[in-house]
Each structure stands twice: as structure tokens, then as C-alpha cells.
C-alpha positions in Angstrom: -73.6 51.3 80.1 -76.9 52.2 78.4 -77.4 52.6 74.7 -78.4 55.7 73.2 -75.8 55.5 70.8 -76.9 -3.7 65.0 -78.8 -6.4 66.9 -81.3 -5.8 69.6 -81.8 -8.5 72.2 -84.8 -8.5 74.5 -84.3 -9.0 78.2 -86.1 -12.3 77.9 -83.6 -13.6 75.4 -80.8 -13.1 78.1 -82.5 -15.4 80.7 -81.9 -19.1 81.4 -84.9 -21.1 80.0 -85.9 -22.4 83.4 -86.3 -18.8 84.8 -89.7 -17.2 83.9 -89.4 -13.9 82.1 -91.5 -12.3 84.8 -88.9 -13.0 87.5 -85.9 -10.7 88.3 -82.5 -12.3 87.6 -79.9 -12.6 90.2 -76.7 -12.1 88.1 -74.6 -14.5 90.0 -77.2 -17.3 90.0 -77.8 -16.6 86.3 -74.1 -17.0 85.4 -73.7 -20.1 87.5 -76.7 -21.8 85.8 -75.4 -20.8 82.3 -71.7 -21.5 82.7 -71.2 -24.1 85.4 -67.4 -24.2 85.7 -66.6 -23.4 82.1 -66.0 -20.1 80.2 -68.9 -19.0 78.1 -69.4 -16.4 75.4 -72.2 -14.0 76.4 -73.6 -13.4 72.9 -75.9 -10.5 73.7 -72.9 -8.3 74.4 -70.1 -10.0 72.5 -68.1 -10.3 75.8 -66.2 -13.4 76.8 -66.6 -14.0 80.5 -64.9 -16.5 82.7 -66.4 -18.1 85.7 -67.5 -15.7 88.4 -67.4 -12.6 86.2 -70.4 -10.5 85.2 -70.9 -7.9 82.5 -70.4 -5.1 84.9 -67.2 -6.6 86.4 -65.5 -7.2 83.1 -62.9 -4.4 82.5 -61.5 -6.0 79.3 -64.3 -5.1 76.9 -63.0 -3.9 73.6 -64.4 -0.6 72.3 -66.0 -2.5 69.4 -67.7 -5.0 71.7 -68.9 -2.2 73.9 -70.4 -0.3 70.9 -72.1 -3.5 69.9 -73.5 -4.0 73.3 -74.8 -0.5 73.7 -76.4 -0.7 70.2 -78.1 -3.9 71.2 -79.5 -2.2 74.3 -81.0 0.8 72.6 -82.0 -0.6 69.2 -78.9 0.5 67.3 -76.1 3.0 67.9 -77.6 5.5 65.5 -80.4 6.1 68.0 -77.8 7.8 70.3 -76.2 9.9 67.6 -76.9 13.6 67.5 -78.0 14.9 64.1 -76.6 17.9 62.4 -78.5 21.2 62.6 -80.4 20.5 59.3 -81.8 17.3 60.8 -82.7 18.4 64.4 -86.2 17.5 65.4 -88.9 19.5 63.8 -91.5 21.3 65.8 -94.4 19.2 67.1 -97.8 20.4 68.3 -98.9 19.5 71.9 -100.5 16.2 70.7 -97.2 15.1 69.1 -98.2 15.9 65.5 -95.3 17.1 63.3 -96.1 20.5 61.9 -94.8 22.1 58.7 -96.1 25.5 59.8 -93.5 28.0 58.5 -93.9 30.0 61.7 -92.0 27.2 63.5 -89.3 26.5 61.0 -85.7 27.3 62.1 -83.6 29.5 59.9 -80.1 30.8 60.5 -81.4 34.4 60.6 -84.0 33.5 63.3 -81.5 31.5 65.3 -78.9 34.3 65.4 -81.6 36.9 66.3 -83.0 34.6 69.0 -79.5 34.1 70.5 -79.0 37.9 70.8 -82.5 38.4 72.2 -81.9 35.7 74.8 -78.9 37.5 76.3 -79.8 41.2 75.9 -81.0 42.9 79.1 -82.8 45.5 77.0 -85.9 43.4 77.0 -86.7 43.1 80.8 -88.6 46.4 80.8 -91.9 45.4 82.4 -91.3 46.6 86.0 -94.6 47.8 87.5 -94.5 49.6 90.8 -98.2 48.9 91.5 -97.3 45.2 91.8 -94.1 45.9 93.9 -91.7 46.3 91.1 -88.6 48.5 91.7 -87.9 50.7 88.6 -84.1 50.6 89.2 -84.2 46.9 88.3 -85.6 47.6 84.8 -83.4 46.2 82.0 -80.9 44.6 84.3 -81.5 41.0 83.5 -82.2 38.6 80.6 -82.9 35.0 79.9 -79.1 34.6 80.3 -79.3 35.6 83.9 -80.4 32.1 84.9 -79.2 30.2 81.8 -75.4 30.3 81.7 -73.6 28.4 79.0 -70.8 27.5 81.4 -73.2 25.3 83.3 -75.3 23.9 80.4 -77.8 26.7 80.4 -78.5 26.3 84.1 -78.0 29.0 86.7 -75.3 27.1 88.7 -76.8 28.5 91.9 -79.4 27.2 94.3 -81.4 30.4 94.4 -82.1 31.6 90.9 -82.9 35.3 90.2 -83.4 37.5 87.1 -84.3 41.1 87.6 -83.9 42.2 91.2 -80.7 40.1 91.4 -77.1 41.1 90.9 -73.9 39.4 89.8 -73.1 36.6 87.4 -70.0 34.8 88.7 -66.3 35.1 89.4 -63.1 33.1 88.7 -60.9 31.6 91.3 -57.1 31.4 91.3 -57.2 28.2 89.3 -59.3 29.9 86.6 -62.6 28.1 87.5 -65.8 30.0 86.8 -68.1 30.0 89.9 -71.6 31.3 89.3 -72.9 33.8 91.8 -76.1 35.8 91.8 -77.9 37.3 94.8 -80.8 39.6 95.6 -80.4 43.4 95.5 -80.9 44.1 99.2 -79.6 47.6 98.6 -82.7 48.7 96.6 -85.4 46.1 97.2 -87.9 46.6 100.0 -87.4 44.4 103.1 -90.5 42.2 103.6 -89.6 40.1 106.6 -87.5 40.1 109.7 -87.3 36.3 110.1 -85.7 34.2 107.3 -88.0 31.5 105.8 -85.2 29.5 104.3 -81.4 29.4 104.2 -80.1 32.3 102.2 -83.4 34.3 102.5 -82.5 37.9 101.7 -85.9 38.9 103.1 -86.9 40.8 100.0 -88.7 38.1 98.0 -92.5 37.8 98.1 -93.4 35.1 95.7 -91.6 32.8 93.2 -92.0 33.4 89.5 -94.9 31.4 88.0 -97.0 31.6 91.2 -100.2 33.7 91.3 -102.4 34.5 94.2 -106.1 35.1 93.5 -109.0 35.7 95.9 -109.8 31.9 95.9 -106.7 30.2 94.6 -103.0 30.0 94.6 -101.5 28.5 91.4 -99.6 29.0 88.2 -100.4 31.5 85.5 -102.7 29.1 83.8 -105.1 29.1 86.7 -107.0 32.2 85.7 -108.2 30.5 82.5 -109.7 27.5 84.3 -112.9 26.8 86.1 -114.0 27.6 88.7 -113.0 31.3 88.3 -110.3 32.0 90.9 -111.4 35.6 91.5 -109.3 38.8 91.2 -105.6 38.6 90.8 -104.2 39.9 94.2 -100.5 39.5 93.6 -98.2 37.5 91.4 -94.6 36.2 91.5 -94.3 37.5 87.9 -94.6 41.1 89.0 -93.2 41.5 92.5 -89.8 43.1 93.2 -87.6 40.0 92.7 -87.9 37.6 89.8 -87.0 34.2 91.5 -87.6 30.6 90.6 -88.7 28.0 93.1 -87.1 25.0 91.2 -83.7 24.3 90.0 -83.2 25.9 86.5 -83.4 23.1 83.9 -80.5 22.2 81.6 -81.0 23.8 78.2 -79.1 21.2 76.2 -81.4 19.3 73.8 -84.5 21.5 74.0 -85.5 20.3 70.6 -85.7 16.7 71.8 -88.6 17.1 74.3 -92.1 18.3 73.6 -92.8 19.2 77.2 -90.5 21.9 78.6 -89.9 23.0 82.2 -89.6 20.4 84.9 -93.3 19.9 85.4 -94.0 19.9 81.7 -95.9 23.2 81.8 -94.7 24.3 78.3 -96.1 22.4 75.3 -99.0 21.0 77.3 -102.4 21.3 75.5 -104.3 24.3 76.8 -107.2 22.0 77.8 -105.1 20.6 80.7 -106.2 22.0 84.0 -102.9 23.9 84.7 -101.7 24.6 81.2 -101.4 28.0 79.5 -101.0 27.4 75.8 -103.9 29.3 74.2 -102.4 29.1 70.7 -101.5 25.4 71.0 -97.8 26.2 70.3 -95.1 23.6 70.2 -93.2 23.3 73.5 -90.3 25.5 72.4 -92.5 28.4 71.3 -94.8 27.9 74.3 -91.9 28.1 76.9 -90.6 31.2 75.2 -94.1 32.7 75.4 -94.6 31.8 79.1 -91.2 33.2 80.1 -91.9 36.5 78.3 -94.6 37.0 80.9 -92.7 35.4 83.8 -89.5 37.3 83.4 -90.8 40.9 82.9 -90.7 41.3 79.1 -94.2 40.8 77.6 -95.9 43.9 76.2 -93.0 46.1 77.1 -90.0 44.7 75.2 -91.2 45.6 71.6 -91.0 49.4 72.1 -87.5 49.0 73.4 -86.3 46.8 70.6 -87.8 49.0 67.9 -85.5 51.8 69.0 -82.3 49.8 68.2 -81.4 50.0 64.5 -79.3 46.8 64.6 -82.2 44.8 66.1 -84.6 46.2 63.5 -82.3 45.0 60.7 -82.0 41.5 62.3 -85.8 41.3 62.6 -86.1 42.2 58.9 -83.7 39.4 58.0 -85.4 36.8 60.2 -89.0 37.7 59.3 -89.1 39.0 55.7 -92.9 38.4 55.3 -93.6 40.4 58.4 -91.2 43.1 57.4 -93.1 43.6 54.1 -96.4 43.8 56.0 -94.9 46.3 58.4 -93.6 48.5 55.6 -96.9 48.4 53.7 -98.8 49.5 56.8 -96.0 51.7 58.1 -96.3 49.9 61.4 -93.2 48.4 62.9 -95.3 46.6 65.5 -96.2 44.1 62.7 -92.5 43.1 62.6 -91.2 43.5 66.1 -93.6 42.1 68.7 -93.9 39.5 71.3 -94.8 36.8 68.8 -91.8 37.3 66.5 -89.6 37.5 69.6 -90.8 34.2 70.9 -90.5 32.6 67.5 -86.8 33.7 67.2 -86.1 32.6 70.7 -87.6 29.2 70.1 -85.4 28.8 67.0 -82.3 29.5 69.0 -83.3 27.1 71.8 -83.9 24.3 69.2 -80.3 24.4 68.2 -78.8 24.0 71.7 -77.1 20.6 71.4 -73.7 19.1 72.1 -72.4 16.6 69.6 -68.6 16.4 70.2 -68.3 14.8 73.6 -65.9 11.9 74.1 -69.0 9.6 74.1 -70.1 11.0 70.7 -66.6 10.4 69.3 -66.6 6.9 70.8 -70.0 6.1 69.1 -68.5 7.4 65.8 -65.7 4.9 66.0 -62.9 6.5 68.0 -61.6 3.6 70.2 -59.5 5.9 72.3 -62.2 8.5 73.1 -63.2 7.0 76.4 -60.9 5.9 79.3 -61.1 2.4 80.7 -63.1 3.7 83.6 -65.5 5.6 81.4 -66.0 2.5 79.3 -66.9 0.6 82.5 -69.2 3.4 83.5 -70.9 3.4 80.1 -71.4 -0.4 80.3 -73.1 0.0 83.6 -75.2 2.9 82.3 -76.5 0.7 79.4 -77.0 -2.5 81.4 -80.4 -3.1 83.0 -80.4 -3.1 86.8 -82.0 -6.6 86.7 -78.8 -7.7 84.9 -76.4 -6.1 87.4 -76.1 -2.7 85.9 -77.4 0.7 86.8 -80.1 0.8 84.1 -79.8 4.5 83.5 -80.6 4.1 79.9 -84.2 3.0 80.6 -85.0 6.6 81.4 -82.2 8.4 79.6 -82.0 7.2 76.0 -82.0 8.9 72.7 -79.5 11.4 71.4 -79.9 13.6 74.4 -80.2 10.8 76.9 -83.5 12.2 78.1 -86.2 9.8 77.0 -87.6 6.3 77.4 -85.5 3.7 75.6 -88.6 2.2 73.9 -90.0 5.5 72.7 -90.1 5.5 68.9 -89.8 9.3 68.6 -86.8 11.3 69.8 -88.9 14.0 71.4 -91.1 11.8 73.7 -94.5 12.3 72.2 -97.9 10.5 72.3 -98.2 7.8 74.9 -94.7 8.4 76.1 -95.2 12.0 77.4 -96.1 10.9 80.9 -93.5 8.2 80.9 -90.8 10.9 81.1 -91.9 12.2 84.6 -90.9 10.5 87.8 -91.4 10.8 91.5 -88.0 10.1 93.1 -89.0 10.9 96.7 -87.3 14.3 96.8 -87.9 17.2 99.1 -88.8 20.8 98.1 -86.6 23.6 96.7 -86.0 26.2 99.5 -88.0 28.9 97.7 -91.2 26.9 98.1 -91.2 28.3 101.6 -92.6 31.4 99.9 -95.5 29.4 98.4 -96.2 27.8 101.8 -96.5 31.3 103.3 -98.8 32.6 100.5 -101.0 29.5 100.8 -101.0 29.6 104.6 -100.2 25.9 104.4 -97.0 24.8 106.2 -97.5 21.3 104.7 -97.6 22.3 101.1 -95.1 20.4 98.9 -94.4 21.2 95.2 -96.4 18.5 93.4 -94.7 18.9 90.1 -96.6 17.3 87.1 -99.9 17.2 89.0 -100.0 21.0 89.0 -100.2 20.9 85.2 -102.4 17.8 84.6 -104.6 17.9 87.7 -104.2 14.1 88.0 -103.3 12.5 91.3 -101.3 9.9 89.3 -98.8 12.7 88.5 -98.2 13.9 92.0 -94.6 14.8 92.8 -93.3 13.8 89.4 -90.7 15.8 87.5 -89.3 15.4 84.0 -86.2 13.3 83.4 -83.5 15.7 82.2 -80.7 15.2 79.7 -77.5 13.6 81.0 -75.4 15.8 78.7 -73.2 18.6 80.0 -73.6 17.8 83.7 -69.9 18.7 84.5 -70.1 22.0 86.4 -73.9 22.0 86.7 -73.4 22.3 90.5 -77.0 21.7 91.6 -79.1 18.7 90.7 -82.7 17.5 90.7 -85.6 20.0 90.7 -84.9 20.9 94.3 -81.1 21.5 93.8 -80.4 19.5 96.9 -77.3 17.7 95.5 -74.2 19.6 94.6 -72.0 16.7 93.7 -72.7 14.4 90.8 -71.3 11.4 92.6 -73.9 12.0 95.4 -76.6 11.9 92.7 -75.4 8.5 91.5 -75.2 7.3 95.1 -78.8 8.5 95.8 -80.0 6.1 93.0 -77.6 3.4 94.3 -79.2 3.6 97.8 -82.8 3.9 96.6 -83.9 5.6 99.8 -86.3 8.6 99.4 -85.2 11.9 100.7 -88.6 13.0 101.9 -91.2 11.1 104.0 -94.2 12.5 102.1 -93.1 12.2 98.5 -91.4 8.9 99.4 -94.7 7.5 100.8 -96.8 8.6 97.8 -98.2 5.9 95.5 -96.5 7.6 92.6 -93.0 6.9 93.9 -91.3 5.0 91.1 -90.0 1.4 91.7 -87.3 2.3 89.1 -85.8 4.3 92.0 -86.6 2.2 95.0 -86.4 -1.4 93.6 -84.7 -1.2 90.2 -83.5 -4.8 90.5 -87.1 -6.0 91.0 -89.2 -7.4 93.8 -87.4 -9.5 96.4 -84.2 -7.6 96.1 -82.8 -4.9 98.5 -83.5 -1.3 97.7 -81.3 0.5 95.2 -78.8 -0.8 92.6 -76.3 -2.5 94.8 -73.3 -1.0 93.1 -69.8 -1.0 94.5 -67.9 2.2 95.3 -65.8 1.7 92.2 -68.8 1.2 90.0 -70.4 4.4 91.4 -67.1 6.2 90.6 -67.1 4.8 87.0 -70.6 5.9 86.3 -69.8 9.3 87.7 -66.8 9.6 85.5 -68.8 8.6 82.5 -71.5 11.2 83.2 -69.2 14.0 84.3 -66.5 13.7 81.7 -67.5 11.5 78.8 -70.7 13.5 78.2 -69.2 16.9 78.4 -68.5 19.1 75.3 -66.2 22.1 76.0 -67.3 23.7 72.7 -70.7 24.4 74.2 -68.9 26.8 76.6 -66.0 28.2 74.7 -65.8 28.8 71.0 -64.0 26.0 69.1 -63.9 27.1 65.5 -63.6 23.6 64.1 -66.4 22.1 66.2 -69.9 21.5 65.0 -71.1 22.3 68.5 -72.1 26.0 68.9 -71.5 27.9 72.1 -74.7 28.7 74.0 -73.6 32.2 75.0 -72.7 34.9 72.4 -69.1 34.4 71.3 -66.6 36.5 69.3 -68.2 35.5 66.0 -71.5 36.7 67.3 -70.5 40.0 68.8 -67.4 41.3 67.0 -69.6 43.1 64.5 -66.8 45.1 63.0 -65.4 41.9 61.6 -68.3 39.5 61.2 -71.3 41.9 60.8 -70.1 45.3 59.6 -73.6 46.1 58.6 -74.7 46.0 62.2 -71.6 47.9 63.3 -72.6 50.6 60.8 -75.9 50.8 62.7 -74.3 51.4 66.0 -73.7 47.9 67.4 -70.6 48.0 69.7 -68.1 45.1 69.6 -68.4 42.9 72.7 -71.8 44.1 73.7 -75.3 43.2 72.9 -77.0 45.1 70.0 -78.6 47.4 72.6 -75.1 48.5 73.8 -75.7 46.7 77.1 -73.5 43.9 78.5 -74.1 40.2 77.9 -76.8 38.8 80.2 -76.9 41.3 83.1 -76.7 45.0 83.5 -76.5 45.5 87.3 -73.4 47.0 88.9 -72.1 43.8 90.4 -72.5 42.0 87.0 -70.6 44.8 85.3 -67.8 44.4 87.8 -67.9 40.6 87.2 -67.5 41.3 83.4 -64.6 43.7 84.0 -66.5 46.7 82.7 -66.2 48.8 85.8 -64.7 48.7 89.3 -65.9 49.7 92.7 -63.5 51.8 94.9 -63.5 50.1 98.3 -60.5 51.9 99.8 -62.6 53.7 102.4 -64.5 50.5 103.3 -61.3 48.6 104.1 -58.8 49.2 106.9 -55.2 48.6 105.6 -52.7 47.9 108.4 -48.9 47.4 107.8 -48.1 44.4 110.1 -44.4 43.9 109.2 -41.7 45.3 107.0 -38.5 43.4 106.2 -35.6 44.9 104.3 -33.8 42.6 101.8 -30.7 42.8 99.8 -32.6 44.0 96.8 -35.6 45.8 98.4 -38.3 45.2 101.0 -41.3 43.0 101.8 -44.3 44.7 103.4 -47.1 42.6 104.9 -50.5 44.2 105.1 -53.7 43.1 106.9 -56.7 44.3 105.0 -60.1 44.2 106.9 -63.6 44.9 105.6 -64.8 47.4 108.2 -68.3 47.9 106.7 -70.8 46.1 108.9 -73.4 45.4 106.2 -71.6 45.3 102.8 -69.2 42.6 101.5 -66.2 43.3 99.3 -66.5 40.8 96.4 -65.4 39.6 93.1 -61.6 40.2 93.0 -59.8 42.6 95.3 -57.2 44.7 93.4 -54.5 46.2 95.5 -53.1 49.1 93.5 -49.7 50.6 94.5 -49.7 54.3 93.7 -46.7 56.7 93.9 -44.0 54.0 93.9 -40.6 55.5 93.3 -39.3 54.8 89.8 -36.2 53.0 91.1 -38.5 50.2 92.5 -40.9 47.7 91.1 -43.6 45.5 92.7 -42.1 42.1 92.0 -45.2 40.1 92.7 -47.5 42.3 90.7 -50.4 40.7 88.8 -50.3 43.5 86.2 -50.4 47.2 85.7 -53.3 49.6 85.4 -54.0 51.7 82.4 -52.1 54.5 84.2 -49.0 52.3 84.7 -49.5 51.6 88.4 -48.7 48.0 89.5 -51.4 46.0 91.2 -51.9 42.6 92.9 -55.1 40.6 92.2 -56.4 38.8 95.3 -58.8 36.0 94.6 -61.1 36.2 97.6 -62.2 33.0 99.3 -65.7 32.2 98.2 -65.6 35.4 96.1 -66.2 37.7 99.1 -64.6 39.5 102.0 -67.3 39.5 104.6 -67.9 42.2 107.2 -65.1 42.1 109.8 -63.2 39.5 107.8 -59.5 40.1 107.0 -56.9 38.9 104.5 -53.1 39.1 104.6 -51.1 40.2 101.6 -47.3 40.5 101.1 -46.0 43.2 98.7 -42.5 42.5 97.5 -40.5 45.5 96.3 -37.2 45.2 94.4 -34.8 47.7 92.8 -34.9 48.0 89.1 -31.1 48.3 88.8 -28.3 46.3 90.6 -27.0 47.7 93.9 -23.6 49.4 93.4 -20.6 48.7 95.6 -19.8 50.9 98.6 -18.1 54.2 97.5 -19.3 54.1 93.9 -21.3 57.2 94.2 -24.4 58.7 95.7 -26.6 56.8 93.2 -25.4 53.5 94.6 -26.8 54.1 98.1 -30.0 52.2 99.1 -33.1 54.2 98.6 -35.9 53.4 101.0 -39.2 52.1 99.7 -41.4 54.9 100.9 -44.0 57.3 99.7 -46.4 54.8 98.1 -50.0 54.4 99.0 -52.5 51.6 98.5 -55.7 52.0 96.5 -58.3 49.1 96.6 -60.8 48.2 93.9 -63.3 45.4 93.6 -63.9 43.9 90.2 -62.6 41.5 87.5 -60.7 42.4 84.4 -57.9 44.9 84.2 -58.3 48.3 85.8 
């Protein structure tokens, strides 16, 4: 559909006097020395322990005592509290300096414009055939293609694709949203016959943010550095499929980190060997700038946006000074351009926070916000590994649980920038196989932070992410190799590297391998119940549903456009008067994606698959009130799946009968059954079985009561099959 229309205690204070502060503490030996056979009050946490108990084993902590303990660990509870929008972190320059530059100030007009820009496919218009681009993919994706609010601004899929991809996700029978996006094999050129990685659709040449020059393979910052890398031969920013060779990072808390992307590419001073920040922008503006280029928008989006009256008005409201300059010069380019777009987008990203999780409510004084298990999990989270806990807070502190606990600034600046990057011994993301092919180097491994800084001391390090909104994130770490949060906790509990090369590197952090200190076994040594408790805390106590679905009374905003954003006729009649259509982006395109599968996912259109499927009546049983017909439905197409939901529409049913197990009726009044396909697809040659239960609309009359009382056979109907969500 295209438009034209507290007290802080140091660790040393918790040690027996005869144990040097430099030595790790065995928690059982510690308690035995301190208590003997008597009960003791452990003042650092306010918890009364009996002989043999430890802080992590005590399940009787009161909420008040737990808050006091957590506050003591982090320097005060307030250091974990999320500020309101007016007090979110201000923009910082790459060196950590606060800036009052009005270009980087957040206003409501800029935030609202940035949100709509983020999710409007209108902008992805830079498709260049000379670099392998396929014109049919133009304006089919957006920033929202890989940043879904349902999964904390991540993609929720292992393979991440913008233009050149199709689909957004589907719901299962229980109402769960399952992200799903795949390559457009129907229109993209086939490049290989042999897959390079699991799920290889054979149509991807290079990952986004990879460039190939005559003399070098690197990121987009490489061409600015010495020695000159030679002519640009090809680039992952301009080939047919816009893919990402790392897991998409969580978008929650963007304002709280002055290095964005998992290697810290955005916000890095331009002087760094792999940086690309020529205007020395703050991290949020820099990441918006980088991704304009990476995701097929830069230099092409402005002309498209200038054709949309609603967007023109929104730019005027967000940038009044630029609007005045544009009017004076009669040049709309002075108002709507890549720079104003990235500034609005950065403003939106800075406001992406959650502040109404159960943990937030607990910190604010709600003693019932956390379950007993979640309180145990939080205690472990905020207890040092050397004291028998998990020590998570040492890397995940601050309001967004994404920075060093001793960092005086919430955004991780100055000397603490590099402290937020870690080598955890992980393997590569599958798409790095494309980089190995381009480099002709089968041993290449994504070296993370070193790509940006050029320092060997940064090899294989990646940024510590926020711990907020992990429930539903589906894929974890930069390589996406874990799909279960409990497995992530268990990985830290074991402390055994996943990859032999990264695990043998000098940069491997002992916080992962030996968090309890030298002389102790690897890992944390937690019990299964403790792993469960930490998982419960991370998964449920740090999750805010208002980030996903509009909650009018919540101070957390949804990431994705909601009814207040898009029902223009009610909330923005001025935009409706300019042609904005309720439920759609200002351009008239759907939210996030505009490919056919995504439109089916959104319930905007349906695909007729009647001819693609073989429908076979396998049994028919008469009943007192009607009949049950059982059908076997098989996908007979050898190369195309039937996906999303399969809608079985019964046409021509006699008026005396009804489809008792119907899911609903079409706009024409025909009953249909919605089949939730397993894994969202019916593969080639795969079959499903579906029962249709027909009953009479009126009671059956006794024998001899007239012609109308005779049984009427259920005949004459036909089945019509559609693929799509929503109501047909």
C-alpha cells in the first residue's frame, strides 16, 4: 500500500581481620571464622544468619533488608533508579564531555518525529543496481525491521535483515508473538550453490558494515584511515540483502551509554583507527548517522520525505530554526535532510527506557513487587562472586544495569569506556562466514572492539548490554548462540569458553573464567536453584510490559508506534488533514516493513494458496445434528512454503447449517477456521489435518412433522485457502 494520497561497605570491610584483603574469601571458611557455633548479625547486609548459612542461602531476607543490602553494594539505591524523561542523561561528546549544544537537546516534537521516522519504510530508498541492489526491495524496510519493541528493540531472530528481507513475525495459538524474517529468495539473485552457514539463503554477499577495497576488508571507517585502502570494490551496505553479522543489540537505555553498537563503533572519536565520526557527534547521533548509510537511506531519503505533507509539518515543529531558514531560502533541503533526520532519530532513541518493572517498583518501596525466588535472585545478582554470589552487578550496574558499578557517571565515560567491553570466549555469529569468504581467510574471527580501536588489548571484546527487558529477546550475546536465558546464566556459572581461539586470547576476562578468584574452580559454583533464581530475576523482575503494549497510566513509553501515535484522526487531526491515514505511518506505508509477507503478517492482505495446496477429504461422519468432515491439506509446491496462518474458508454452505468450530467469518459472511501452523509454516510436502464440524441452525423435527423436518445433507460447499493474519 503505497502513498500517493544508604551505607556502602567495601569488600575489605566484610573480611575477617586475619585474611588479607588481596586474598579471595571462601564463604564457608569466612562464616566459620566469624561465627564459630553462634548466630551472628552480618551488618553489611542487615541479615541475621545462623550457623552454616550464607548470604546467598538465606531465603528469609525481608524486602527492607534486601534494599539496604543492594544499596550498600552499589553506593545507594538511587543509583539504580531510572530518572523521568526530563532528567535522562544529556548528550556527551566522544571524550565524555557534557554538551549543551541545542542540536543534541531532546524535545517532544523531535522525539515524536524520530519515532515515526524510525518505523517508516519510506526512507529505505537507496537501492543501487550497480552495487547489486534489487529495485523491488526499495522502501520495504526500516529501522524497525530489526528493532522490534516486542523483543526490547532487538530482531528476535538469529539472522537479521532489513531491505531484501521479508516478514516480521506471527502469533501462535497461545497468542505469543514469534519474530520471523527471511531473505527474499524470490527476487534476489542466487550467488552460491553451497551454503556457507546454517540458514544460508544463498543470496547474501556481504554483511552490513563490511567494505571490500583493493587492499583491505573492513568497516566503513576504513577508507578514511591510512594507509589508503584503494578503490571501493564492493560493500555490504549496497549489495542486494541488508544483513547484520552480529546479534542486534537491545535498544533499551540508549541514553545511558556513550558507545553504541556491540563493538563501540558509534560515539568513538574519529581519530580512532576504525571509527567513522567526522563531526564528533555524541554516540546517539553518530549511530543514527552510521545507520543511515548502512541501511540504505542516506542521500536518498530526503527527497521522499519532502513529498509527504505530514512529515513536512512534523519537521517544521521539530526544527523551527531550520524551518525559518528553509522558508527564507525557499529550499526545503535546509529543513529535511540527513542531519535533521539523524538528530530526530537520536532524540527518540534517548527516550527508550523501562522504569516500571517489578524491580523498579521494589526499589521504590513495594515490598510485594518481587517473588521470594526473585528476591533470592536479586541478592545473588548484587553479591560479589568472592562472597558466594554471582557478582553480576560488577559489570551491570546503574539504572540500565549496563555499566561498571564504580563508574561515577551513568553513561560510562572517560576511563570507564573500555571497562565496559569484555571477551567472554565466544564464537562467531553465523554471518561472519561471509566475511571469511570475502577475506579469503577461513580462520578470521570477529575481533569486536579491536576493529574500532586497533589495539590488541581490545581483541574479541564486546560491550556489556543492559539486563533490562530480556524476556522474549530469544537470542543472546553478540553471536546469538544462546536462545535461552537460563543457558546464559549457566554459561557464566560454568566459566568455560565456547571458542578455543577467543578462549585462549590474553584478553579473556577472569570475571568470566575465575570470578571467585585465583585458586578456585572455574565459574561461579552456583546450585541449580540459584541459577533458576537469577534467571527468574533477569527474565521477569526486569521486564516492563508497557514497553511493548500501550499502558496509558505507565510512565514507560512503547517503543513501537501505538494508538496514540498513529490514530491521527483523534490525537493529531492536523496530520489527518494532511493525508495521514490512521494505523499507518505518515507515508501511508505499514509500520516497519512493506514487503508482501510483512503485509500478510500485519493482516493487511492475504495470499490465495488454494491452488498450491491439495485438499483431501479423508473421512466424513454423520451426527445427530450434522456432520464432521476431516480433511488432509498438503502443500504441493516443491519450493514455496505456506506461512503465517492458514485460513480455511467454507464457501457455499447451505443456510440451514453453520460451521460450529469456526474461528470467525469473512467480510462476506463466510465462516473460516484459523490454523496456527507449527513453526509458522507448512513446508513443501508437509500436511496438516483439520476437522470441520457442521451443525443445523434449527432443531431436528420429529418424524412425520413435514418436509422441512427431514435431514438435509451437508453438501455443495467448497474450501478456499488463504495465508495471512488478521481477519479476511
